[in-house]
Every structure is written in structure tokens, then in C-alpha cells.
py3Dmol code that shows the C-alpha trace and the ligand (Angstrom):
import py3Dmol

protein = """\
ATOM      1  CA  MET A   1     184.253 101.872  71.984  1.00  0.00           C
ATOM      2  CA  PHE A   2     181.539 104.470  72.291  1.00  0.00           C
ATOM      3  CA  SER A   3     181.561 107.761  70.461  1.00  0.00           C
ATOM      4  CA  TYR A   4     179.166 109.470  72.908  1.00  0.00           C
ATOM      5  CA  ARG A   5     180.872 112.199  74.933  1.00  0.00           C
ATOM      6  CA  HIS A   6     178.695 114.117  77.322  1.00  0.00           C
ATOM      7  CA  ALA A   7     180.809 117.276  76.866  1.00  0.00           C
ATOM      8  CA  PHE A   8     178.943 117.886  73.576  1.00  0.00           C
ATOM      9  CA  HIS A   9     175.607 117.854  75.382  1.00  0.00           C
ATOM     10  CA  ALA A  10     176.343 119.328  78.826  1.00  0.00           C
ATOM     11  CA  GLY A  11     173.707 121.833  79.912  1.00  0.00           C
ATOM     12  CA  ASN A  12     171.202 120.852  77.215  1.00  0.00           C
ATOM     13  CA  HIS A  13     167.462 120.618  77.958  1.00  0.00           C
ATOM     14  CA  ALA A  14     167.829 116.978  78.993  1.00  0.00           C
ATOM     15  CA  ASP A  15     170.462 117.958  81.567  1.00  0.00           C
ATOM     16  CA  VAL A  16     168.184 120.740  82.810  1.00  0.00           C
ATOM     17  CA  LEU A  17     165.401 118.217  83.407  1.00  0.00           C
ATOM     18  CA  LYS A  18     167.511 115.409  84.885  1.00  0.00           C
ATOM     19  CA  HIS A  19     169.607 117.673  87.106  1.00  0.00           C
ATOM     20  CA  THR A  20     166.585 119.620  88.402  1.00  0.00           C
ATOM     21  CA  VAL A  21     165.024 116.293  89.393  1.00  0.00           C
ATOM     22  CA  LEU A  22     168.299 114.929  90.809  1.00  0.00           C
ATOM     23  CA  LEU A  23     168.789 118.019  92.925  1.00  0.00           C
ATOM     24  CA  ALA A  24     165.246 117.937  94.315  1.00  0.00           C
ATOM     25  CA  VAL A  25     165.739 114.277  95.307  1.00  0.00           C
ATOM     26  CA  LEU A  26     169.103 114.980  96.961  1.00  0.00           C
ATOM     27  CA  LYS A  27     167.747 117.933  98.908  1.00  0.00           C
ATOM     28  CA  HIS A  28     165.032 115.716 100.293  1.00  0.00           C
ATOM     29  CA  MET A  29     167.466 112.918 101.191  1.00  0.00           C
ATOM     30  CA  ALA A  30     169.804 115.305 102.983  1.00  0.00           C
ATOM     31  CA  GLN A  31     167.011 116.435 105.297  1.00  0.00           C
ATOM     32  CA  LYS A  32     167.120 113.258 107.373  1.00  0.00           C
ATOM     33  CA  GLU A  33     170.025 112.578 109.742  1.00  0.00           C
ATOM     34  CA  THR A  34     170.501 108.957 108.606  1.00  0.00           C
ATOM     35  CA  PRO A  35     173.448 108.494 106.206  1.00  0.00           C
ATOM     36  CA  PHE A  36     172.776 107.693 102.560  1.00  0.00           C
ATOM     37  CA  THR A  37     174.704 106.371  99.550  1.00  0.00           C
ATOM     38  CA  VAL A  38     174.335 107.545  95.951  1.00  0.00           C
ATOM     39  CA  PHE A  39     175.220 105.310  93.007  1.00  0.00           C
ATOM     40  CA  ASP A  40     175.785 107.102  89.706  1.00  0.00           C
ATOM     41  CA  THR A  41     175.987 104.259  87.177  1.00  0.00           C
ATOM     42  CA  HIS A  42     176.925 106.487  84.196  1.00  0.00           C
ATOM     43  CA  ALA A  43     178.914 109.331  85.689  1.00  0.00           C
ATOM     44  CA  GLY A  44     180.518 111.092  82.693  1.00  0.00           C
ATOM     45  CA  ALA A  45     183.482 113.457  83.180  1.00  0.00           C
ATOM     46  CA  GLY A  46     182.064 115.336  86.180  1.00  0.00           C
ATOM     47  CA  LEU A  47     182.710 118.909  85.046  1.00  0.00           C
ATOM     48  CA  TYR A  48     182.234 120.496  81.633  1.00  0.00           C
ATOM     49  CA  ARG A  49     183.225 123.793  80.037  1.00  0.00           C
ATOM     50  CA  LEU A  50     180.326 125.781  78.652  1.00  0.00           C
ATOM     51  CA  ASP A  51     182.805 127.810  76.613  1.00  0.00           C
ATOM     52  CA  GLY A  52     185.043 124.898  75.553  1.00  0.00           C
ATOM     53  CA  ASP A  53     185.466 123.360  72.101  1.00  0.00           C
ATOM     54  CA  TYR A  54     182.999 120.537  72.680  1.00  0.00           C
ATOM     55  CA  ALA A  55     180.311 122.848  74.014  1.00  0.00           C
ATOM     56  CA  GLN A  56     180.870 125.389  71.226  1.00  0.00           C
ATOM     57  CA  THR A  57     180.619 122.705  68.565  1.00  0.00           C
ATOM     58  CA  SER A  58     177.130 121.633  69.521  1.00  0.00           C
ATOM     59  CA  ALA A  59     175.891 124.765  71.342  1.00  0.00           C
ATOM     60  CA  GLU A  60     173.307 122.572  73.076  1.00  0.00           C
ATOM     61  CA  ALA A  61     173.581 124.510  76.346  1.00  0.00           C
ATOM     62  CA  ALA A  62     172.432 127.602  74.425  1.00  0.00           C
ATOM     63  CA  GLN A  63     169.047 125.889  74.033  1.00  0.00           C
ATOM     64  CA  GLY A  64     169.152 124.526  77.568  1.00  0.00           C
ATOM     65  CA  PHE A  65     170.771 125.949  80.684  1.00  0.00           C
ATOM     66  CA  LEU A  66     171.950 129.205  79.066  1.00  0.00           C
ATOM     67  CA  LYS A  67     168.477 129.840  77.643  1.00  0.00           C
ATOM     68  CA  LEU A  68     167.009 129.275  81.097  1.00  0.00           C
ATOM     69  CA  VAL A  69     169.284 131.793  82.812  1.00  0.00           C
ATOM     70  CA  ALA A  70     168.847 134.364  80.040  1.00  0.00           C
ATOM     71  CA  ALA A  71     165.039 134.166  80.247  1.00  0.00           C
ATOM     72  CA  LYS A  72     163.073 136.880  81.949  1.00  0.00           C
ATOM     73  CA  PRO A  73     159.999 134.928  83.049  1.00  0.00           C
ATOM     74  CA  ALA A  74     156.900 136.872  84.064  1.00  0.00           C
ATOM     75  CA  THR A  75     156.791 135.032  87.385  1.00  0.00           C
ATOM     76  CA  PRO A  76     159.734 134.095  89.654  1.00  0.00           C
ATOM     77  CA  LEU A  77     161.372 130.763  88.918  1.00  0.00           C
ATOM     78  CA  ALA A  78     159.801 127.791  90.693  1.00  0.00           C
ATOM     79  CA  PRO A  79     161.869 126.863  93.802  1.00  0.00           C
ATOM     80  CA  ALA A  80     163.191 123.617  92.238  1.00  0.00           C
ATOM     81  CA  VAL A  81     164.349 125.509  89.125  1.00  0.00           C
ATOM     82  CA  GLN A  82     165.838 128.330  91.183  1.00  0.00           C
ATOM     83  CA  ASP A  83     167.726 125.757  93.303  1.00  0.00           C
ATOM     84  CA  TYR A  84     169.145 124.271  90.108  1.00  0.00           C
ATOM     85  CA  VAL A  85     170.210 127.660  88.723  1.00  0.00           C
ATOM     86  CA  ASP A  86     171.790 128.527  92.092  1.00  0.00           C
ATOM     87  CA  LEU A  87     173.643 125.236  92.099  1.00  0.00           C
ATOM     88  CA  VAL A  88     175.199 125.826  88.657  1.00  0.00           C
ATOM     89  CA  ALA A  89     175.936 129.425  89.712  1.00  0.00           C
ATOM     90  CA  SER A  90     177.974 128.101  92.650  1.00  0.00           C
ATOM     91  CA  PHE A  91     180.426 126.614  90.104  1.00  0.00           C
ATOM     92  CA  ASN A  92     180.782 129.940  88.294  1.00  0.00           C
ATOM     93  CA  SER A  93     181.859 133.421  89.261  1.00  0.00           C
ATOM     94  CA  GLY A  94     182.041 136.913  87.806  1.00  0.00           C
ATOM     95  CA  GLY A  95     178.631 136.671  86.183  1.00  0.00           C
ATOM     96  CA  GLN A  96     179.974 134.371  83.462  1.00  0.00           C
ATOM     97  CA  TRP A  97     178.758 130.872  82.722  1.00  0.00           C
ATOM     98  CA  LYS A  98     181.892 128.855  82.062  1.00  0.00           C
ATOM     99  CA  VAL A  99     181.467 125.621  83.999  1.00  0.00           C
ATOM    100  CA  TYR A 100     178.626 123.134  84.016  1.00  0.00           C
ATOM    101  CA  PRO A 101     178.585 120.529  86.809  1.00  0.00           C
ATOM    102  CA  GLY A 102     177.694 116.970  85.881  1.00  0.00           C
ATOM    103  CA  SER A 103     175.854 114.566  88.155  1.00  0.00           C
ATOM    104  CA  PRO A 104     178.940 113.531  90.235  1.00  0.00           C
ATOM    105  CA  PHE A 105     179.533 117.119  91.324  1.00  0.00           C
ATOM    106  CA  ILE A 106     175.851 117.879  91.869  1.00  0.00           C
ATOM    107  CA  ILE A 107     175.644 114.828  94.117  1.00  0.00           C
ATOM    108  CA  GLN A 108     178.950 115.430  95.886  1.00  0.00           C
ATOM    109  CA  GLN A 109     177.843 118.933  96.862  1.00  0.00           C
ATOM    110  CA  HIS A 110     174.964 117.429  98.855  1.00  0.00           C
ATOM    111  CA  LEU A 111     176.872 114.768 100.776  1.00  0.00           C
ATOM    112  CA  ARG A 112     177.338 115.147 104.485  1.00  0.00           C
ATOM    113  CA  GLY A 113     180.462 113.637 106.119  1.00  0.00           C
ATOM    114  CA  ARG A 114     178.702 110.309 106.690  1.00  0.00           C
ATOM    115  CA  ASP A 115     177.266 109.876 103.155  1.00  0.00           C
ATOM    116  CA  LYS A 116     178.925 108.019 100.275  1.00  0.00           C
ATOM    117  CA  LEU A 117     179.086 108.345  96.491  1.00  0.00           C
ATOM    118  CA  LYS A 118     179.991 105.554  94.086  1.00  0.00           C
ATOM    119  CA  LEU A 119     180.635 106.531  90.485  1.00  0.00           C
ATOM    120  CA  PHE A 120     180.890 104.259  87.440  1.00  0.00           C
ATOM    121  CA  GLU A 121     182.268 105.412  84.086  1.00  0.00           C
ATOM    122  CA  LEU A 122     183.271 103.080  81.274  1.00  0.00           C
ATOM    123  CA  HIS A 123     184.851 105.475  78.765  1.00  0.00           C
ATOM    124  CA  PRO A 124     188.600 105.586  79.597  1.00  0.00           C
ATOM    125  CA  THR A 125     189.022 109.270  78.645  1.00  0.00           C
ATOM    126  CA  ASP A 126     185.987 110.434  80.616  1.00  0.00           C
ATOM    127  CA  ALA A 127     186.938 108.191  83.553  1.00  0.00           C
ATOM    128  CA  LYS A 128     190.413 109.777  83.597  1.00  0.00           C
ATOM    129  CA  THR A 129     188.967 113.306  83.496  1.00  0.00           C
ATOM    130  CA  LEU A 130     186.437 112.346  86.173  1.00  0.00           C
ATOM    131  CA  SER A 131     189.208 111.004  88.434  1.00  0.00           C
ATOM    132  CA  ALA A 132     191.245 114.199  87.995  1.00  0.00           C
ATOM    133  CA  ASN A 133     188.194 116.390  88.684  1.00  0.00           C
ATOM    134  CA  ILE A 134     187.155 114.407  91.755  1.00  0.00           C
ATOM    135  CA  ALA A 135     190.741 114.347  93.091  1.00  0.00           C
ATOM    136  CA  GLN A 136     190.575 118.148  93.425  1.00  0.00           C
ATOM    137  CA  LEU A 137     187.789 117.756  95.976  1.00  0.00           C
ATOM    138  CA  GLU A 138     190.055 115.786  98.326  1.00  0.00           C
ATOM    139  CA  ALA A 139     186.985 113.822  99.318  1.00  0.00           C
ATOM    140  CA  GLY A 140     189.022 110.748 100.246  1.00  0.00           C
ATOM    141  CA  ARG A 141     187.096 107.500 100.568  1.00  0.00           C
ATOM    142  CA  GLN A 142     183.757 109.244 100.568  1.00  0.00           C
ATOM    143  CA  VAL A 143     183.746 109.241  96.746  1.00  0.00           C
ATOM    144  CA  ALA A 144     184.810 106.098  94.855  1.00  0.00           C
ATOM    145  CA  ILE A 145     185.234 105.830  91.079  1.00  0.00           C
ATOM    146  CA  ALA A 146     185.133 102.579  89.148  1.00  0.00           C
ATOM    147  CA  LEU A 147     186.232 102.318  85.503  1.00  0.00           C
ATOM    148  CA  GLU A 148     183.599  99.672  85.092  1.00  0.00           C
ATOM    149  CA  ASP A 149     180.248  98.817  83.535  1.00  0.00           C
ATOM    150  CA  GLY A 150     177.755 100.603  85.810  1.00  0.00           C
ATOM    151  CA  PHE A 151     174.823  98.268  85.079  1.00  0.00           C
ATOM    152  CA  GLU A 152     176.806  95.296  86.335  1.00  0.00           C
ATOM    153  CA  GLY A 153     179.144  96.986  88.824  1.00  0.00           C
ATOM    154  CA  VAL A 154     176.408  98.482  91.008  1.00  0.00           C
ATOM    155  CA  LYS A 155     174.937  95.064  91.841  1.00  0.00           C
ATOM    156  CA  LYS A 156     177.629  94.119  94.334  1.00  0.00           C
ATOM    157  CA  PHE A 157     176.836  97.203  96.453  1.00  0.00           C
ATOM    158  CA  LEU A 158     173.129  96.468  96.875  1.00  0.00           C
ATOM    159  CA  PRO A 159     171.784  96.715  99.466  1.00  0.00           C
ATOM    160  CA  PRO A 160     174.210  99.308 100.843  1.00  0.00           C
ATOM    161  CA  PRO A 161     175.006  99.252 104.597  1.00  0.00           C
ATOM    162  CA  SER A 162     173.349 102.673 104.930  1.00  0.00           C
ATOM    163  CA  ARG A 163     170.014 101.147 103.796  1.00  0.00           C
ATOM    164  CA  ARG A 164     169.166 104.568 102.366  1.00  0.00           C
ATOM    165  CA  ALA A 165     170.298 105.125  98.805  1.00  0.00           C
ATOM    166  CA  LEU A 166     169.630 106.709  95.450  1.00  0.00           C
ATOM    167  CA  LEU A 167     170.598 104.907  92.269  1.00  0.00           C
ATOM    168  CA  PHE A 168     170.857 107.458  89.456  1.00  0.00           C
ATOM    169  CA  CYS A 169     171.049 105.845  86.012  1.00  0.00           C
ATOM    170  CA  ASP A 170     171.824 108.109  83.077  1.00  0.00           C
ATOM    171  CA  PRO A 171     173.060 106.101  80.085  1.00  0.00           C
ATOM    172  CA  SER A 172     173.705 107.623  76.667  1.00  0.00           C
ATOM    173  CA  TYR A 173     171.569 104.903  74.978  1.00  0.00           C
ATOM    174  CA  GLU A 174     174.121 104.931  72.198  1.00  0.00           C
ATOM    175  CA  ILE A 175     173.786 101.169  72.176  1.00  0.00           C
ATOM    176  CA  LYS A 176     170.213  99.989  71.608  1.00  0.00           C
ATOM    177  CA  HIS A 177     170.767  97.259  74.170  1.00  0.00           C
ATOM    178  CA  ASP A 178     171.028  99.922  76.930  1.00  0.00           C
ATOM    179  CA  TYR A 179     167.209 100.118  77.161  1.00  0.00           C
ATOM    180  CA  ALA A 180     166.970  96.419  78.026  1.00  0.00           C
ATOM    181  CA  ARG A 181     169.957  96.676  80.348  1.00  0.00           C
ATOM    182  CA  VAL A 182     168.335  99.508  82.331  1.00  0.00           C
ATOM    183  CA  GLN A 183     165.209  97.434  82.760  1.00  0.00           C
ATOM    184  CA  ALA A 184     167.164  94.322  83.811  1.00  0.00           C
ATOM    185  CA  MET A 185     169.301  96.328  86.247  1.00  0.00           C
ATOM    186  CA  VAL A 186     166.270  97.932  87.935  1.00  0.00           C
ATOM    187  CA  ALA A 187     164.464  94.560  88.141  1.00  0.00           C
ATOM    188  CA  ASP A 188     167.510  92.998  89.789  1.00  0.00           C
ATOM    189  CA  ALA A 189     168.121  95.991  92.070  1.00  0.00           C
ATOM    190  CA  LEU A 190     164.532  95.981  93.332  1.00  0.00           C
ATOM    191  CA  VAL A 191     164.973  92.390  94.459  1.00  0.00           C
ATOM    192  CA  ARG A 192     168.253  93.164  96.240  1.00  0.00           C
ATOM    193  CA  PHE A 193     167.168  96.504  97.673  1.00  0.00           C
ATOM    194  CA  ALA A 194     163.438  97.115  97.479  1.00  0.00           C
ATOM    195  CA  THR A 195     163.431 100.364  99.463  1.00  0.00           C
ATOM    196  CA  GLY A 196     166.042 102.223  97.406  1.00  0.00           C
ATOM    197  CA  THR A 197     165.155 105.267  95.346  1.00  0.00           C
ATOM    198  CA  TYR A 198     165.751 104.722  91.625  1.00  0.00           C
ATOM    199  CA  ALA A 199     165.949 107.501  89.026  1.00  0.00           C
ATOM    200  CA  VAL A 200     166.388 106.647  85.340  1.00  0.00           C
ATOM    201  CA  TRP A 201     166.789 109.236  82.589  1.00  0.00           C
ATOM    202  CA  TYR A 202     165.710 108.235  79.058  1.00  0.00           C
ATOM    203  CA  PRO A 203     165.397 110.027  75.701  1.00  0.00           C
ATOM    204  CA  LEU A 204     161.983 110.377  74.074  1.00  0.00           C
ATOM    205  CA  ILE A 205     162.832 109.696  70.477  1.00  0.00           C
ATOM    206  CA  PRO A 206     160.973 107.934  67.660  1.00  0.00           C
ATOM    207  CA  ARG A 207     162.257 104.498  68.592  1.00  0.00           C
ATOM    208  CA  PRO A 208     160.071 101.773  70.145  1.00  0.00           C
ATOM    209  CA  GLU A 209     162.580 100.876  72.888  1.00  0.00           C
ATOM    210  CA  ALA A 210     162.614 104.477  74.131  1.00  0.00           C
ATOM    211  CA  HIS A 211     158.830 104.587  74.527  1.00  0.00           C
ATOM    212  CA  ASP A 212     158.677 101.083  75.996  1.00  0.00           C
ATOM    213  CA  LEU A 213     161.246 101.737  78.727  1.00  0.00           C
ATOM    214  CA  PRO A 214     159.119 103.947  81.033  1.00  0.00           C
ATOM    215  CA  ARG A 215     156.167 101.577  80.545  1.00  0.00           C
ATOM    216  CA  LYS A 216     158.347  98.637  81.549  1.00  0.00           C
ATOM    217  CA  LEU A 217     159.739 100.484  84.565  1.00  0.00           C
ATOM    218  CA  LYS A 218     156.208 101.320  85.628  1.00  0.00           C
ATOM    219  CA  THR A 219     155.247  97.658  85.411  1.00  0.00           C
ATOM    220  CA  LEU A 220     158.255  96.753  87.581  1.00  0.00           C
ATOM    221  CA  ALA A 221     157.265  99.350  90.182  1.00  0.00           C
ATOM    222  CA  VAL A 222     153.612  98.320  90.245  1.00  0.00           C
ATOM    223  CA  ARG A 223     154.447  94.599  90.493  1.00  0.00           C
ATOM    224  CA  ALA A 224     156.830  95.324  93.381  1.00  0.00           C
ATOM    225  CA  GLY A 225     154.140  97.420  95.085  1.00  0.00           C
ATOM    226  CA  LYS A 226     156.344 100.532  94.936  1.00  0.00           C
ATOM    227  CA  SER A 227     155.456 104.157  94.292  1.00  0.00           C
ATOM    228  CA  TRP A 228     156.656 105.756  91.050  1.00  0.00           C
ATOM    229  CA  LEU A 229     156.822 109.123  89.334  1.00  0.00           C
ATOM    230  CA  GLU A 230     157.448 110.023  85.700  1.00  0.00           C
ATOM    231  CA  ALA A 231     158.361 113.521  84.506  1.00  0.00           C
ATOM    232  CA  THR A 232     158.895 114.424  80.850  1.00  0.00           C
ATOM    233  CA  LEU A 233     159.936 117.592  79.079  1.00  0.00           C
ATOM    234  CA  THR A 234     159.387 118.126  75.349  1.00  0.00           C
ATOM    235  CA  VAL A 235     160.987 121.168  73.734  1.00  0.00           C
ATOM    236  CA  LYS A 236     160.055 120.574  70.088  1.00  0.00           C
ATOM    237  CA  SER A 237     158.449 118.281  67.563  1.00  0.00           C
ATOM    238  CA  SER A 238     160.200 114.985  66.838  1.00  0.00           C
ATOM    239  CA  LYS A 239     159.238 115.159  63.123  1.00  0.00           C
ATOM    240  CA  LEU A 240     162.124 115.076  60.668  1.00  0.00           C
ATOM    241  CA  LEU A 241     162.641 118.333  58.758  1.00  0.00           C
ATOM    242  CA  HIS A 242     163.958 118.788  55.212  1.00  0.00           C
ATOM    243  CA  ASP A 243     165.980 121.626  53.785  1.00  0.00           C
ATOM    244  CA  ASP A 244     165.366 123.298  50.370  1.00  0.00           C
ATOM    245  CA  GLU A 245     167.290 120.526  48.596  1.00  0.00           C
ATOM    246  CA  GLY A 246     165.183 117.854  50.267  1.00  0.00           C
ATOM    247  CA  GLU A 247     168.015 116.776  52.571  1.00  0.00           C
ATOM    248  CA  THR A 248     166.945 115.587  56.017  1.00  0.00           C
ATOM    249  CA  ILE A 249     167.865 117.953  58.832  1.00  0.00           C
ATOM    250  CA  ARG A 250     168.727 116.152  62.043  1.00  0.00           C
ATOM    251  CA  PRO A 251     166.311 117.666  64.544  1.00  0.00           C
ATOM    252  CA  GLY A 252     168.356 116.851  67.662  1.00  0.00           C
ATOM    253  CA  LEU A 253     166.842 115.484  70.851  1.00  0.00           C
ATOM    254  CA  PRO A 254     163.232 116.695  71.101  1.00  0.00           C
ATOM    255  CA  ALA A 255     162.276 115.382  74.538  1.00  0.00           C
ATOM    256  CA  SER A 256     163.304 113.259  77.474  1.00  0.00           C
ATOM    257  CA  GLY A 257     162.015 111.897  80.732  1.00  0.00           C
ATOM    258  CA  VAL A 258     163.013 110.742  84.177  1.00  0.00           C
ATOM    259  CA  PHE A 259     161.328 107.730  85.749  1.00  0.00           C
ATOM    260  CA  LEU A 260     161.608 107.271  89.516  1.00  0.00           C
ATOM    261  CA  ILE A 261     160.731 104.378  91.775  1.00  0.00           C
ATOM    262  CA  ASN A 262     160.248 105.154  95.484  1.00  0.00           C
ATOM    263  CA  PRO A 263     160.521 108.915  94.792  1.00  0.00           C
ATOM    264  CA  PRO A 264     160.561 111.335  97.730  1.00  0.00           C
ATOM    265  CA  TYR A 265     156.981 112.257  98.624  1.00  0.00           C
ATOM    266  CA  THR A 266     157.895 115.933  98.143  1.00  0.00           C
ATOM    267  CA  LEU A 267     159.004 115.532  94.533  1.00  0.00           C
ATOM    268  CA  LYS A 268     155.674 115.756  92.747  1.00  0.00           C
ATOM    269  CA  ALA A 269     154.786 119.088  94.334  1.00  0.00           C
ATOM    270  CA  ALA A 270     158.256 120.441  93.521  1.00  0.00           C
ATOM    271  CA  LEU A 271     157.985 119.437  89.851  1.00  0.00           C
ATOM    272  CA  LYS A 272     154.381 120.582  89.449  1.00  0.00           C
ATOM    273  CA  ASP A 273     155.540 124.186  89.371  1.00  0.00           C
ATOM    274  CA  ALA A 274     158.922 123.560  87.767  1.00  0.00           C
ATOM    275  CA  LEU A 275     157.974 121.562  84.661  1.00  0.00           C
ATOM    276  CA  PRO A 276     155.492 123.983  83.032  1.00  0.00           C
ATOM    277  CA  GLN A 277     158.021 126.767  83.508  1.00  0.00           C
ATOM    278  CA  LEU A 278     160.794 124.702  81.898  1.00  0.00           C
ATOM    279  CA  ALA A 279     158.534 123.846  78.951  1.00  0.00           C
ATOM    280  CA  THR A 280     157.652 127.517  78.455  1.00  0.00           C
ATOM    281  CA  ILE A 281     161.209 128.796  78.712  1.00  0.00           C
ATOM    282  CA  LEU A 282     162.982 126.006  76.825  1.00  0.00           C
ATOM    283  CA  GLY A 283     160.241 125.300  74.271  1.00  0.00           C
ATOM    284  CA  GLN A 284     161.333 125.718  70.650  1.00  0.00           C
ATOM    285  CA  ASP A 285     157.995 125.281  68.885  1.00  0.00           C
ATOM    286  CA  GLN A 286     154.309 124.752  69.603  1.00  0.00           C
ATOM    287  CA  HIS A 287     154.950 121.102  70.522  1.00  0.00           C
ATOM    288  CA  ALA A 288     156.740 122.099  73.729  1.00  0.00           C
ATOM    289  CA  THR A 289     155.039 120.473  76.699  1.00  0.00           C
ATOM    290  CA  HIS A 290     155.568 118.470  79.863  1.00  0.00           C
ATOM    291  CA  THR A 291     153.942 115.572  81.705  1.00  0.00           C
ATOM    292  CA  LEU A 292     153.980 114.612  85.357  1.00  0.00           C
ATOM    293  CA  GLU A 293     152.416 111.372  86.508  1.00  0.00           C
ATOM    294  CA  SER A 294     152.756 109.293  89.614  1.00  0.00           C
ATOM    295  CA  GLY A 295     151.244 106.245  91.258  1.00  0.00           C
ATOM    296  CA  GLY A 296     151.527 103.639  93.983  1.00  0.00           C
TER     297      GLY A 296
END
"""
ligand_1 = """\
27
SAM
N 175.350 111.334 84.367
C 176.202 112.326 83.729
C 175.725 113.703 84.145
O 174.533 113.862 84.450
O 176.548 114.603 84.192
C 176.217 112.186 82.223
C 176.402 110.787 81.742
S 176.398 110.568 80.008
C 174.736 110.791 79.562
C 176.578 108.822 79.893
C 177.984 108.334 80.281
O 177.956 106.926 80.457
C 179.049 108.606 79.226
O 180.105 109.309 79.813
C 179.499 107.199 78.771
O 180.886 107.131 78.480
C 179.167 106.366 79.976
N 178.879 104.930 79.743
C 178.360 104.351 78.648
N 178.092 103.043 78.901
C 178.446 102.814 80.194
C 178.368 101.677 81.055
N 177.879 100.504 80.614
N 178.778 101.810 82.345
C 179.274 102.993 82.800
N 179.371 104.105 82.027
C 178.950 104.015 80.742
"""
view = py3Dmol.view(width=600, height=400)
view.addModel(protein, "pdb")
view.setStyle({"model": 0}, {"cartoon": {"style": "trace"}})
view.addModel(ligand_1, "xyz")
view.setStyle({"model": 1}, {"stick": {}})
view.zoomTo()
view.show()
């Protein structure tokens, strides 16, 4: 069984990037009357404590979301970043940051009565917590949770009856094979449902599979004649550091990206202002940067 638990990482710089993008996509989708479905293939526990044991152990939010809200930028936050801060604020009160919403709750907040959300989570403990968290919403059949492999489980729902959908894929990549599974899932999904919007988060780490994945997704999009967008955020160098005794210091995640196929046409403009600001505020050394590319 996996050892990855998202509670250790909730609110880190990767969450800031992926959730800012997710929110911008959802806002666009909710503008049209037609119902939509969202598939979250790797849902996690749904809600996280920023002051809990897990969060305190890693303190990753301190270099991510909490750093963002503590910053006093010279210019106002870009609208997409402000929307994201406002969204997390809506889960907190009294000026204290205690709760961080994961993707299921970010998505659920944007559903209208006619929209649907299907969540997949394979870790039994996280799936149990997710079920308990979602039950509080009393969302009924609008939100479904499957204790199932998301890569495989999502297939049977494609294409969805709504014919408008976002597939959000956010694996932990704890297993090397996940990179190939993402690629295979997107290739299969594009055949079943060519007009869906696909958003895949991936880590940018010194590992060939991690760098190959966005290239492979781009090839899939181009071959299918679909538009694509890739956004990355780097907060520090990926070089290994050594302490005074020559021991290697684990640098932690230096960068990550989100690759989208059939992105909303409004997304690039929204991220153009947001990404440089995130790189400036969350950057930890002179390697902090961002990229934003699109095509199709
Ligand atoms: N998407 C969540 C969010 O943004 O709040 C965080 C998800 S976390 C990065 C990845 C999750 O996927 C973990 O909770 C892990 O237990 C789960 N997981 C790992 N492999 C899976 C699989 N094959 N299918 C479904 N869930 C899986």
C-alpha cells in the first residue's frame, strides 16, 4: 500500500499552482448553462488541517499557501490568484488559516444543481475521511465516491451524458508506473471523449519520466488535433545540497506543472498574470521561475 498522504503536503506550492488552475477552469465551465461533470481520479481526503499534526510535521504550506497570504506584493494579486485565496478563505473564519480544501471541495463549491462530481480514491484511510467529509455536504447523488483505481475506474464514465466534462488527474507519482498510466489513461480517454477538458498535474523532478510526461501529453494532443496548455511553477533549484558533514539534504519538491488538453480559451490570459506573481512570492532562490505555453 502507498505511503503517500496528501495531508503532509496540503497547501504546498504544487497545490497553489494546481488549485489556481483548477479554479480558473471551473469558473469558466460554470459560466455556461449546460450541465457538466467533473472526474477527480485521485481525490485525496478532501479537507486538510493547516494546523494539524501532518501539516506541522512537514510545514509545506508555510512555503506555499501561507507564504502567499502573508506576502505584501507591490501590486494587487492577479484575479486568478485572488480567486484562489478567496476560495480558501471561505473555508476559514476569524482571520486564522486552519483548513485547506482539497480538489473535491474546490470542485464541489462550483457545482450547480445539475452538475455532477465523481471522485476516486484508492487509499482506504483517505477514502474513509473523504466519505465522512463529503457526507457533511449532504450533496446526495450529485457527488459519488469510489474506493477504486481512478485511472481504470474513470473509463466506464466516458463520455458522460452531459457531454461537457473536466477530468482532473492528480496522482502522487509515488509509483514510477503512474507516469505511464497517466499517459495511457489520457490516450484512451481522448478516443472515448475527444471534447473533454483534461488537466494533469505532474512533479518536475530530476527523473526522466517526469520530464517526458508533458512531452508525451503534448504529442497526444497534437495528434488528436486538440488545443493544449502547459503551466509550470519552479520555486527553487533541483540540485541536491549537502550539509557540513557531507550528508545529502533532501531539497523537497522544486517545481511542478499542469498540462491541459482542450483548456478553456480564457485560461492562458488568466495565468499570464498569475504565474509570474506566484513565482515571485513563492520563490525560494534565484531559480524561481514559471513557464506558460499553449498550442493547437
Ligand atoms: N487531488 C487531491 C487534491 O488536490 O486535493 C490530492 C491528491 S494526492 C496528490 C493523490 C491521491 O491519490 C492520494 O490520496 C493517493 O492515496 C491517491 N491514489 C494513489 N493512487 C491512486 C489510484 N490509482 N487511484 C485513485 N487514487 C489513488
